Steps between C-alpha positions, in 0.01 A plus 500: 500500500310820569198478732190679365175566684184607321243751622169349613304655212745350250477157666121486451512500120753217466444125476822418691636815669793323672617352169465839333711664772759226462509554122541874551794435734657276236457775239668755727787260569550440128506872431755545777723234343465660156590843632803354676611367161453845349704657780775244440496584129529871583797428725667294228427765236737740673763250618518226232288600199588181311328290771182706528273233348624210715233543775217477244408161646410678826246709309348193334480319834333801662247538220430126513417536869276798417312294241455217751356747753266652242369155406441423868317833543281433195397158633397650835281783367 
């Protein structure tokens, strides 16, 4: 997971700044997983075009992680 630190002025306005930073790290990790799935699809597009949609589950998993992080961020605002 990606470690995120918030600036002091951003920490003041939050109810739970550590939870918010954790949620932001989860969002970044989910986006990283989703973009890895896109890169894999691009690789397959040029090598095996008939298998290009097979890593779609990686995208759904990444976006699920992003949604989880956004929910955690919303609860900590």
